[in-house]
C-alpha positions in Angstrom: -19.2 -17.2 -24.5 -20.3 -13.9 -24.5 -18.7 -10.7 -26.2 -17.9 -9.4 -22.5 -16.2 -12.6 -21.3 -14.2 -12.6 -24.7 -13.2 -9.0 -24.3 -12.2 -9.5 -20.4 -10.0 -12.6 -21.6 -8.4 -10.4 -24.3 -7.4 -7.7 -21.6 -6.2 -10.1 -19.1 -2.8 -8.9 -17.7 -0.4 -12.0 -17.9 1.9 -12.7 -14.9 5.0 -11.7 -17.2 3.5 -8.2 -16.3 4.9 -8.3 -13.0 8.7 -7.9 -14.1 8.0 -4.7 -16.0 5.9 -3.6 -13.0 9.0 -4.2 -10.8 11.3 -2.3 -13.2 9.0 0.8 -13.4 8.3 0.7 -9.7 11.9 0.6 -8.6 13.5 2.2 -11.5 11.4 5.5 -11.0 11.6 5.5 -7.2 15.2 4.3 -6.7 16.3 6.5 -9.6 15.0 9.7 -8.1 16.3 8.7 -4.7 19.3 7.6 -5.9 20.3 10.4 -7.9 19.8 12.7 -4.5 22.1 10.2 -2.9 25.0 9.9 -5.3 24.8 13.5 -6.3 23.1 15.3 -3.5 24.6 19.0 -4.1 23.8 18.7 -7.9 20.2 17.6 -7.5 19.6 20.2 -4.5 21.2 22.9 -6.7 18.6 22.0 -9.6 15.4 20.8 -7.8 16.1 21.9 -4.2 16.2 19.9 -1.1 14.2 16.7 -1.1 11.5 16.5 1.8 8.6 14.2 2.3 6.6 16.7 0.4 8.8 17.6 -2.4 6.9 16.9 -6.0 10.0 14.7 -6.9 9.1 12.6 -3.8 5.5 12.5 -4.6 6.5 11.0 -7.9 8.8 8.4 -6.4 5.9 7.5 -4.2 3.6 7.2 -6.9 5.9 4.9 -8.8 3.9 1.8 -8.2 0.6 3.4 -9.1 2.1 5.0 -12.5 3.4 1.3 -13.4 -0.1 -0.2 -12.7 -1.7 2.3 -14.8 0.6 1.9 -17.8 0.3 -1.9 -17.9 -3.4 -2.0 -17.5 -3.8 0.5 -20.2 -1.5 -1.4 -22.4 -3.4 -4.7 -21.6 -6.9 -3.4 -21.4 -6.8 0.0 -23.1 -9.4 2.7 -21.8 -11.9 0.0 -20.9 -9.7 -1.8 -18.9 -8.6 1.1 -17.1 -12.0 2.0 -16.3 -12.6 -1.4 -15.1 -9.5 -1.5 -13.0 -10.6 2.1 -11.4 -13.8 0.4 -10.9 -12.0 -1.3 -7.8 -12.0 2.1 -6.0 -15.7 1.9 -5.9 -15.9 -1.6 -4.2 -16.7 -0.9 -0.4 -18.5 -4.0 0.7 -16.9 -5.8 3.2 -17.5 -7.4 6.9 -18.2 -5.0 9.6 -15.2 -6.6 11.4 -13.0 -5.0 8.9 -14.3 -1.9 9.2 -14.2 -1.9 12.9 -10.6 -2.8 12.6 -9.8 0.1 10.1 -11.9 2.7 11.9 -11.2 1.6 15.6 -8.6 -1.3 15.9 -5.9 0.6 14.0 -6.3 3.9 16.2 -6.1 1.3 19.2 -2.8 0.0 17.9 -1.2 3.2 18.0 -2.5 4.3 21.2 -1.4 1.1 23.0 2.0 1.3 21.3 2.3 4.8 22.4 1.3 3.8 26.0 3.9 0.8 26.4 6.3 3.4 24.9 5.8 5.8 27.5 4.9 9.1 25.1 1.2 8.6 25.0 0.5 12.0 27.4 4.0 13.3 26.9 4.2 14.5 23.1 2.2 17.5 22.1 -0.2 17.2 19.3 1.4 17.4 16.1 -0.8 20.3 14.5 -1.0 23.9 16.0 -4.2 24.9 14.0 -7.1 23.1 12.2 -5.7 24.4 8.6 -2.3 22.7 9.5 -4.4 19.4 10.8 -6.6 19.4 7.3 -3.2 20.2 5.2 -1.7 17.2 7.1 -4.4 15.1 6.5 -4.8 15.9 2.9 -1.0 15.3 2.2 -1.2 11.7 4.1 -4.4 10.9 1.9 -2.8 11.6 -1.5 0.4 10.3 -1.0 1.2 6.9 0.4 -2.1 5.4 -0.2 -1.8 5.9 -4.2 0.7 3.1 -3.8 -2.1 0.5 -3.6 -3.2 1.0 -7.2 0.1 -0.9 -7.7 0.9 -3.0 -4.6 -2.7 -4.6 -4.2 -4.4 -3.4 -7.3 -1.9 -5.0 -9.5 1.0 -7.1 -7.9 -1.2 -8.9 -5.3 -3.6 -10.4 -7.9 -0.7 -11.4 -10.0 1.3 -13.3 -7.3 -2.0 -15.0 -6.0 -2.1 -16.6 -9.3 0.9 -18.5 -8.4 0.7 -18.5 -4.5 -1.5 -18.9 -1.7 -2.5 -15.6 -0.1 -0.2 -16.3 3.0 2.9 -16.5 0.9 1.8 -13.9 -2.1 1.3 -11.4 1.0 4.8 -12.1 2.4 6.4 -11.8 -0.9 4.9 -8.6 -1.6 5.7 -7.6 1.8 9.5 -8.3 1.1 9.2 -6.5 -2.0 7.4 -3.5 -0.6 9.8 -2.9 2.1 12.9 -3.1 -0.1 11.3 -0.5 -2.3 11.3 1.6 0.6 15.2 1.4 1.3 16.7 4.2 -0.3 14.3 6.9 1.8 16.1 5.7 5.0 19.3 7.0 3.6 18.2 10.5 2.9 17.9 13.1 5.3 14.9 15.2 5.3 12.6 12.2 4.6 10.2 10.8 7.4 12.1 7.3 6.9 15.3 8.8 7.8 14.4 9.0 11.3 13.1 5.2 11.7 14.6 2.1 12.1 14.6 -0.1 8.7 14.6 -3.3 10.6 11.4 -2.7 12.5 9.8 -0.9 9.6 10.6 -4.0 7.3 9.0 -6.5 9.8 6.1 -4.1 9.9 5.8 -4.1 6.3 5.4 -8.1 6.2 2.9 -8.0 9.0 1.0 -4.9 7.1 1.3 -6.7 3.9 -0.1 -9.9 5.4 -3.2 -8.0 6.6 -3.7 -5.9 3.7 -3.9 -9.2 1.8 -6.7 -10.7 3.8 -8.6 -7.4 3.5 -8.0 -7.4 -0.3 -9.5 -10.9 -0.7 -12.3 -10.3 1.7 -13.5 -7.1 0.2 -13.5 -8.5 -3.4 -10.4 -6.6 -4.6 -11.4 -3.2 -3.2 -8.6 -0.7 -3.8 -10.5 1.7 -1.8 -10.3 -0.2 1.7 -6.8 -1.1 0.9 -5.9 2.7 0.3 -7.8 3.6 3.8 -6.0 0.9 5.6 -2.6 2.5 4.1 -3.9 5.9 5.2 -4.9 4.9 8.9 -1.4 3.5 9.2 0.3 6.9 8.2 -2.5 9.1 9.7 -0.6 11.9 11.3 -3.0 12.6 14.1 -1.8 9.2 15.5 1.0 9.3 18.2 4.3 7.9 17.2 4.4 4.2 18.8 7.7 2.9 17.3 8.6 0.2 17.3 5.8 -1.2 19.5 3.1 -0.3 16.7 5.2 -2.9 14.6 5.1 -5.5 17.4 1.4 -5.2 17.8 0.9 -5.3 13.9 2.8 -8.5 14.0 0.5 -10.0 16.6 -2.7 -8.9 14.5 -1.4 -10.4 11.6 -0.8 -13.6 13.1 -4.2 -13.5 14.8 -5.9 -12.7 11.0 -3.8 -15.6 9.6 -5.2 -18.1 12.3 -8.7 -16.9 11.7 -8.6 -16.9 8.2 -6.4 -19.9 8.0 -8.7 -21.7 5.4 -8.6 -18.5 3.2 -5.1 -18.0 3.7 -3.5 -21.1 3.0 -5.7 -22.0 0.1 -6.7 -20.4 -3.1 -10.5 -20.4 -2.8 -11.1 -16.5 -2.1 -7.9 -15.4 -3.9 -8.6 -12.3 -6.1 -6.2 -13.0 -9.2 -7.7 -10.9 -11.8 -6.2 -7.1 -12.2 -8.7 -5.9 -14.6 -12.2 -7.1 -13.0 -15.4 -7.9 -15.2 -18.5 -6.1 -14.6 -19.9 -8.9 -12.8 -17.2 -8.6 -10.2 -17.7 -5.1 -9.9 -21.2 -5.4 -9.7 -21.4 -8.2 -6.9 -18.2 -7.1 -5.1 
């Protein structure tokens, strides 16, 4: 056994870390949003009104990533954290997945908006190039950060116990419930949405994200880009038809990749990859 293999096994994150991951992710996010729900006047007097761009909302959104970084650093130290962050550099994947991310997702929103009947009736949401770049930047640094936790840590741990289809669905349930308090707060983007449609979408997105994560050898980069595309502010509002289309796409992917989704043969189960995985990923 080589020194690198021994060190990698020593820094392996155990499945029992899934519980503290959930405690930190839910505790931090639900704690912040819960205080605004229970004590709205006092929180607004001290911190101001909570909106989707408020620093405390960002902190709540970053909770899964914060949990992942804490657990990875605790188990693997600085070296483990560096290896974990190496998943951001993994980009090799089938051209079909890239076509789906770059072309397929916009088509889902365009088709959904066309079915809804607002494709040409709603104005472009940005009035200047500066506003467009700011909107894209905020979308890129907010939601996609969740993927360090959901796909970077939680999914590999779940795939040690379950085949990908079940791991993806379980994570989708957790992911959907984690968002719930945001639907109870005015001023947040989620307060204008239907939670039932959003929850169904989380299940479909999580299944698609599971297949993408395994196909890309554990790439957090592509998981984050997938997340970004789903909340890209330039795409038209297609709710709830985007959800229906995502469910159809998830079902199609499960059928096409059924040998991978119902077995563990291609499952990524390590949170902290070794150097070989990063090199050949």
